[in-house]
Residue frames as a rotation matrix with the C-alpha (Angstrom) as fourth column:
MET 1
-0.828 -0.315 0.463 -6.87
-0.519 0.743 -0.423 55.44
-0.211 -0.591 -0.779 -8.29
ASN 2
-0.195 0.795 -0.574 -9.11
-0.504 0.421 0.754 52.57
0.841 0.436 0.319 -9.22
SER 3
0.610 0.622 0.491 -11.12
-0.719 0.175 0.672 50.47
0.332 -0.763 0.554 -6.73
LEU 4
0.759 -0.345 -0.552 -8.64
0.290 0.938 -0.188 47.65
0.583 -0.017 0.813 -6.83
ASP 5
-0.255 -0.917 0.308 -5.97
0.089 -0.339 -0.937 49.82
0.963 -0.211 0.168 -5.24
LEU 6
-0.007 0.335 0.942 -8.14
-0.870 -0.467 0.160 50.27
0.494 -0.818 0.294 -2.13
GLN 7
0.923 0.372 -0.097 -8.16
-0.298 0.852 0.430 46.54
0.242 -0.368 0.898 -1.46
THR 8
0.066 -0.993 0.101 -4.87
-0.843 -0.110 -0.526 46.16
0.534 -0.050 -0.844 0.42
GLN 9
-0.796 -0.250 0.551 -5.90
-0.544 0.695 -0.471 43.33
-0.265 -0.675 -0.689 2.73
PRO 10
-0.630 0.650 -0.424 -8.19
0.073 0.593 0.802 40.40
0.773 0.474 -0.422 2.07
GLU 11
0.137 0.764 0.631 -11.39
-0.752 -0.335 0.568 40.43
0.645 -0.552 0.529 4.08
ALA 12
-0.667 -0.406 0.625 -11.01
-0.742 0.440 -0.506 38.61
-0.069 -0.801 -0.595 7.39
GLN 13
-0.398 0.546 -0.738 -12.52
-0.145 0.756 0.638 35.19
0.906 0.360 -0.222 7.46
SER 14
0.242 0.552 0.798 -15.10
-0.902 -0.175 0.394 34.59
0.357 -0.815 0.456 10.24
ASP 15
-0.643 -0.418 0.642 -14.57
-0.672 0.709 -0.212 31.84
-0.367 -0.567 -0.737 12.69
TYR 16
0.312 0.877 0.365 -17.78
-0.380 0.467 -0.798 30.31
-0.871 0.110 0.479 11.22
ALA 17
0.814 -0.100 -0.572 -16.20
-0.564 0.097 -0.820 30.11
0.138 0.990 0.022 7.76
ALA 18
-0.129 -0.990 0.064 -12.89
-0.957 0.107 -0.270 28.96
0.261 -0.096 -0.961 9.20
VAL 19
-0.484 -0.011 0.875 -14.46
-0.581 0.752 -0.312 25.89
-0.654 -0.659 -0.370 10.78
GLY 20
-0.974 0.100 0.202 -16.42
0.215 0.679 0.702 24.85
-0.067 0.727 -0.683 7.74
GLY 21
-0.735 0.673 0.082 -19.70
-0.582 -0.688 0.434 26.73
0.349 0.271 0.897 8.15
ALA 22
0.151 0.928 0.340 -23.11
-0.973 0.080 0.214 25.09
0.172 -0.364 0.915 8.71
PRO 23
0.584 0.105 -0.805 -22.11
-0.164 0.986 0.009 21.47
0.795 0.127 0.593 8.28
ALA 24
-0.440 -0.834 -0.333 -19.28
0.254 0.239 -0.937 21.77
0.861 -0.497 0.107 10.79
VAL 25
-0.701 0.231 0.674 -21.33
-0.663 -0.560 -0.497 23.75
0.263 -0.795 0.546 13.33
THR 26
0.419 0.895 -0.153 -24.17
-0.809 0.445 0.384 21.20
0.412 -0.037 0.911 13.03
ALA 27
0.298 -0.407 -0.864 -21.75
0.167 0.913 -0.372 18.32
0.940 -0.034 0.340 13.64
VAL 28
-0.801 -0.578 0.159 -20.27
-0.016 -0.244 -0.970 20.11
0.599 -0.779 0.186 16.71
VAL 29
-0.308 0.779 0.547 -23.83
-0.932 -0.362 -0.009 20.74
0.190 -0.513 0.837 18.06
ASN 30
0.585 0.573 -0.574 -24.84
-0.477 0.815 0.328 17.16
0.656 0.083 0.750 17.57
ARG 31
-0.119 -0.702 -0.702 -21.65
0.400 0.614 -0.681 15.88
0.909 -0.362 0.207 19.37
PHE 32
-0.774 -0.171 0.610 -22.21
-0.356 -0.679 -0.642 18.45
0.524 -0.714 0.465 22.06
TYR 33
0.116 0.926 0.360 -25.66
-0.965 0.019 0.261 17.15
0.235 -0.378 0.895 22.86
GLU 34
0.503 -0.029 -0.864 -24.50
0.025 1.000 -0.019 13.52
0.864 -0.012 0.504 22.79
LEU 35
-0.594 -0.771 -0.229 -21.98
0.331 0.025 -0.943 14.59
0.733 -0.636 0.241 25.62
VAL 36
-0.683 0.362 0.634 -24.54
-0.657 -0.683 -0.319 16.62
0.318 -0.635 0.704 27.50
LEU 37
0.407 0.908 -0.101 -27.26
-0.814 0.410 0.412 13.94
0.416 -0.086 0.905 27.39
GLY 38
0.379 -0.361 -0.852 -24.71
0.214 0.930 -0.299 11.39
0.901 -0.069 0.429 28.51
ASP 39
-0.754 -0.609 0.245 -23.89
-0.026 -0.345 -0.938 13.41
0.656 -0.714 0.245 31.62
ASP 40
-0.170 0.708 -0.686 -25.89
0.848 0.459 0.264 12.44
0.501 -0.537 -0.678 34.64
ARG 41
-0.649 -0.092 -0.755 -25.44
0.568 -0.718 -0.401 15.83
-0.505 -0.690 0.519 36.10
LEU 42
-0.859 0.147 -0.490 -27.24
-0.344 -0.875 0.341 17.41
-0.379 0.462 0.802 33.11
VAL 43
-0.888 0.459 -0.017 -29.68
0.245 0.505 0.828 14.99
0.388 0.731 -0.561 31.49
LYS 44
-0.332 0.838 -0.432 -32.53
0.876 0.104 -0.471 15.89
-0.350 -0.535 -0.769 33.94
HIS 45
-0.367 0.200 -0.908 -32.70
-0.086 -0.980 -0.181 19.43
-0.926 0.012 0.377 32.40
PHE 46
-0.791 -0.029 -0.611 -33.56
-0.608 -0.070 0.791 17.85
-0.066 0.997 0.037 29.01
GLU 47
-0.746 0.629 0.219 -36.52
0.546 0.765 -0.341 15.57
-0.382 -0.135 -0.914 29.96
GLY 48
0.172 0.984 0.052 -39.40
0.748 -0.096 -0.657 16.35
-0.641 0.152 -0.752 27.76
ILE 49
0.031 -0.322 -0.946 -37.44
-0.349 -0.891 0.292 18.79
-0.937 0.321 -0.140 25.62
GLU 50
0.900 0.303 0.314 -37.92
0.193 0.371 -0.909 18.62
-0.392 0.878 0.275 21.86
MET 51
0.227 -0.974 -0.010 -34.37
0.357 0.074 0.931 18.02
-0.906 -0.215 0.365 20.88
VAL 52
-0.070 -0.177 0.982 -34.59
0.997 0.001 0.072 18.67
-0.013 0.984 0.176 17.12
ARG 53
0.761 0.430 0.486 -35.91
0.423 -0.897 0.131 22.17
0.492 0.106 -0.864 17.85
LEU 54
0.852 -0.490 -0.187 -33.31
-0.024 -0.392 0.920 22.78
-0.524 -0.779 -0.346 20.62
LYS 55
-0.024 -0.908 0.417 -30.45
0.697 0.284 0.659 21.65
-0.717 0.307 0.626 18.31
ARG 56
0.247 0.196 0.949 -31.75
0.896 -0.418 -0.147 23.98
0.368 0.887 -0.279 15.58
HIS 57
0.974 0.184 0.130 -31.65
0.104 -0.880 0.463 26.84
0.200 -0.437 -0.877 18.08
GLN 58
0.592 -0.805 -0.039 -28.18
0.162 0.072 0.984 25.87
-0.790 -0.589 0.174 19.25
VAL 59
-0.029 -0.567 0.823 -26.80
0.975 0.165 0.148 25.70
-0.220 0.807 0.548 15.71
ALA 60
0.498 0.241 0.833 -28.12
0.561 -0.822 -0.098 29.23
0.661 0.516 -0.545 15.08
LEU 61
0.984 -0.175 -0.029 -26.63
-0.076 -0.563 0.823 30.54
-0.160 -0.808 -0.567 18.43
VAL 62
0.326 -0.927 0.186 -23.30
0.458 0.327 0.827 28.95
-0.827 -0.184 0.531 17.85
SER 63
0.089 -0.201 0.976 -23.26
0.993 -0.063 -0.103 30.17
0.082 0.978 0.194 14.23
GLN 64
0.815 0.263 0.517 -23.98
0.236 -0.965 0.119 33.75
0.530 0.025 -0.848 15.33
VAL 65
0.829 -0.545 -0.123 -21.28
-0.011 -0.236 0.972 33.62
-0.559 -0.804 -0.202 18.01
MET 66
0.069 -0.865 0.497 -18.83
0.618 0.428 0.660 32.50
-0.783 0.261 0.564 15.38
GLY 67
-0.455 -0.256 -0.853 -19.67
-0.305 -0.855 0.419 35.32
-0.837 0.451 0.311 13.01
GLY 68
-0.770 0.164 0.617 -21.79
0.560 0.637 0.529 33.27
-0.306 0.753 -0.582 10.66
PRO 69
-0.887 0.442 0.133 -24.66
-0.255 -0.709 0.657 34.59
0.385 0.549 0.742 8.52
VAL 70
-0.196 0.827 -0.526 -27.21
0.547 0.538 0.641 32.90
0.813 -0.162 -0.558 10.74
ALA 71
-0.509 0.050 0.859 -29.08
-0.595 -0.742 -0.309 34.97
0.622 -0.669 0.407 13.37
TYR 72
-0.870 0.261 -0.418 -30.30
0.469 0.701 -0.538 33.36
0.153 -0.664 -0.732 16.54
GLU 73
-0.546 0.750 0.372 -34.03
-0.454 -0.639 0.621 34.00
0.704 0.170 0.690 16.68
GLY 74
-0.213 0.451 -0.867 -35.01
0.626 0.744 0.233 31.84
0.750 -0.493 -0.441 19.69
ARG 75
0.847 0.530 -0.043 -36.30
0.358 -0.508 0.784 33.04
0.393 -0.679 -0.620 23.03
ASP 76
0.384 -0.657 0.649 -34.19
-0.703 -0.663 -0.255 35.23
0.598 -0.359 -0.716 25.14
LEU 77
-0.288 -0.532 -0.796 -31.74
0.018 0.828 -0.560 33.00
0.958 -0.175 -0.229 27.05
ARG 78
-0.898 0.056 0.436 -32.92
-0.438 -0.185 -0.880 34.21
0.031 -0.981 0.191 30.51
ALA 79
0.001 0.994 0.105 -36.52
-0.982 0.021 -0.189 33.35
-0.190 -0.103 0.976 29.59
ALA 80
0.314 0.104 -0.944 -35.58
-0.615 0.780 -0.119 30.06
0.723 0.618 0.309 27.95
HIS 81
-0.424 -0.620 -0.660 -33.71
0.182 0.656 -0.733 28.89
0.887 -0.431 -0.165 31.04
ALA 82
-0.384 0.341 0.858 -36.04
-0.816 -0.560 -0.143 30.42
0.431 -0.755 0.494 33.72
ASN 83
0.401 0.627 0.668 -37.12
-0.904 0.387 0.179 28.07
-0.147 -0.676 0.722 36.58
MET 84
0.633 -0.216 -0.743 -34.77
-0.218 0.872 -0.439 25.29
0.743 0.440 0.505 35.46
GLY 85
0.927 -0.270 0.259 -32.57
-0.252 0.061 0.966 25.68
-0.277 -0.961 -0.011 38.59
ILE 86
0.676 -0.737 -0.009 -29.34
0.397 0.374 -0.839 25.51
0.621 0.563 0.545 36.71
THR 87
0.816 -0.458 -0.353 -26.30
0.285 -0.214 0.934 25.67
-0.503 -0.863 -0.044 38.96
ALA 88
0.552 -0.721 -0.419 -22.89
-0.814 -0.575 -0.083 27.18
-0.181 0.387 -0.904 38.16
GLU 89
-0.361 -0.655 0.664 -21.42
-0.435 0.748 0.502 23.70
-0.825 -0.107 -0.555 38.31
GLU 90
0.225 0.536 0.814 -23.88
0.567 0.607 -0.557 22.47
-0.792 0.587 -0.167 35.68
PHE 91
0.944 0.017 -0.329 -23.13
-0.218 -0.716 -0.663 25.53
-0.246 0.698 -0.672 33.45
GLY 92
0.062 -0.994 -0.090 -19.41
-0.877 -0.097 0.470 24.71
-0.476 0.050 -0.878 33.81
ALA 93
-0.277 -0.112 0.954 -20.11
0.108 0.983 0.147 21.07
-0.955 0.144 -0.260 32.79
VAL 94
0.732 0.615 0.294 -22.02
0.403 -0.042 -0.914 22.31
-0.550 0.787 -0.279 29.76
ALA 95
0.719 -0.544 -0.432 -19.04
-0.650 -0.747 -0.141 24.57
-0.246 0.383 -0.891 28.87
GLU 96
-0.230 -0.826 0.514 -16.65
-0.544 0.547 0.636 21.56
-0.807 -0.134 -0.575 29.22
HIS 97
0.051 0.341 0.939 -18.75
0.514 0.797 -0.317 19.54
-0.856 0.499 -0.134 26.79
LEU 98
0.955 0.230 -0.188 -18.76
-0.009 -0.609 -0.793 22.46
-0.297 0.759 -0.580 24.27
ILE 99
0.275 -0.937 -0.215 -15.00
-0.863 -0.339 0.374 22.66
-0.423 0.082 -0.902 24.49
ALA 100
-0.358 -0.378 0.854 -14.74
-0.079 0.923 0.376 18.87
-0.931 0.067 -0.360 24.00
ALA 101
0.488 0.642 0.592 -17.08
0.519 0.331 -0.788 18.92
-0.702 0.692 -0.172 20.98
LEU 102
0.914 -0.212 -0.346 -15.27
-0.377 -0.756 -0.535 21.83
-0.148 0.619 -0.771 19.35
THR 103
0.017 -0.993 0.115 -11.85
-0.866 0.043 0.499 20.23
-0.500 -0.108 -0.859 20.03
GLU 104
-0.140 0.004 0.990 -12.84
0.129 0.992 0.014 16.80
-0.982 0.129 -0.139 18.82
ALA 105
0.748 0.547 0.376 -14.00
0.470 -0.036 -0.882 18.43
-0.469 0.836 -0.284 15.60
GLY 106
-0.043 -0.910 0.412 -10.53
0.998 -0.019 0.061 19.98
-0.048 0.414 0.909 15.05
VAL 107
0.843 0.330 0.424 -11.53
0.350 -0.936 0.032 23.49
0.407 0.121 -0.905 15.74
PRO 108
-0.247 -0.938 0.242 -8.31
0.360 -0.321 -0.876 25.64
0.900 -0.129 0.417 16.31
SER 109
-0.255 0.013 -0.967 -7.77
0.964 0.077 -0.253 26.49
0.071 -0.997 -0.032 20.03
GLU 110
-0.969 -0.090 -0.232 -8.05
0.126 -0.982 -0.144 30.26
-0.214 -0.169 0.962 19.43
ILE 111
-0.527 0.850 -0.008 -11.54
-0.440 -0.264 0.858 29.81
0.728 0.456 0.513 17.92
VAL 112
-0.048 0.413 -0.909 -12.54
0.670 0.688 0.277 27.43
0.740 -0.596 -0.310 20.76
ASP 113
-0.662 -0.295 -0.689 -11.40
0.735 -0.440 -0.516 30.13
-0.151 -0.848 0.508 23.22
ARG 114
-0.958 0.285 0.001 -13.40
-0.278 -0.935 0.221 32.90
0.064 0.211 0.975 21.50
THR 115
-0.256 0.912 -0.321 -16.55
-0.170 0.284 0.944 30.76
0.952 0.296 0.083 21.23
VAL 116
-0.022 0.264 -0.964 -16.42
0.856 0.504 0.118 29.58
0.517 -0.823 -0.237 24.87
THR 117
-0.902 -0.275 -0.332 -15.69
0.407 -0.797 -0.446 33.19
-0.142 -0.538 0.831 26.05
ALA 118
-0.714 0.696 0.078 -18.79
-0.510 -0.593 0.623 34.35
0.480 0.405 0.778 24.24
VAL 119
0.061 0.755 -0.653 -20.89
0.177 0.636 0.751 31.46
0.982 -0.161 -0.095 25.66
ALA 120
-0.428 -0.294 -0.855 -19.48
0.848 0.198 -0.492 32.12
0.313 -0.935 0.165 29.19
ALA 121
-0.989 0.060 0.134 -20.83
-0.083 -0.982 -0.169 35.63
0.121 -0.178 0.976 29.01
THR 122
-0.240 0.970 -0.045 -24.32
-0.430 -0.065 0.901 34.18
0.870 0.235 0.432 29.08
GLN 123
-0.665 -0.120 -0.737 -23.80
0.459 0.714 -0.530 32.57
0.589 -0.690 -0.420 32.50
PRO 124
-0.942 0.309 -0.129 -25.75
-0.057 -0.528 -0.847 35.28
-0.330 -0.791 0.515 34.41
ASP 125
-0.327 0.856 -0.400 -28.76
-0.939 -0.247 0.240 34.68
0.107 0.454 0.885 32.15
ILE 126
0.055 0.237 -0.970 -28.71
-0.373 0.906 0.200 30.90
0.926 0.350 0.138 32.62
VAL 127
-0.625 -0.316 -0.713 -27.50
0.464 0.584 -0.666 30.13
0.627 -0.748 -0.218 36.15
GLU 128
0.254 0.824 0.506 -30.21
-0.223 -0.459 0.860 30.51
0.941 -0.331 0.067 38.74
VAL 129
0.969 0.075 -0.234 -28.63
0.192 0.362 0.912 28.74
0.153 -0.929 0.336 41.73
SER 130
0.470 -0.820 0.326 -25.56
-0.750 -0.566 -0.343 30.29
0.466 -0.084 -0.881 43.32
ALA 131
-0.297 -0.674 -0.676 -22.81
-0.095 0.726 -0.681 28.16
0.950 -0.139 -0.280 44.85
THR 132
-0.889 -0.010 0.459 -24.21
-0.453 -0.136 -0.881 29.01
0.071 -0.991 0.116 48.35
GLN 133
0.034 0.985 0.167 -27.58
-0.968 0.074 -0.238 27.58
-0.247 -0.153 0.957 47.41
GLU 134
0.031 -0.086 -0.996 -26.29
-0.683 0.725 -0.084 24.31
0.729 0.683 -0.036 45.96
């Protein structure tokens, strides 16, 4: 048996490749931050933040979540969001903006769902203010 006989199925394409790789993820992240910075509930958390650096980290994070070849090497999410007083409502608003940016870019709903599910798993590391404290 030669090695070609062992290849019965093509290699599965990552979500990252399916959406168009780095250019597509970068466009989504740029739109995401347009939405976030235009949201009065969220903009206060970005005052004094170096956005070029933040966007670079977000592109790496989203790329990694989508199975791309990019590894997120930024600070631990809990440390990066410490003492920001982010509420569950604000986290939800950010998730809504991510869904909107992905959807506007034509990302298939199953990829949007997988990406948002992965991001939602970070909520315990980001939200500091419970609903009872709001």
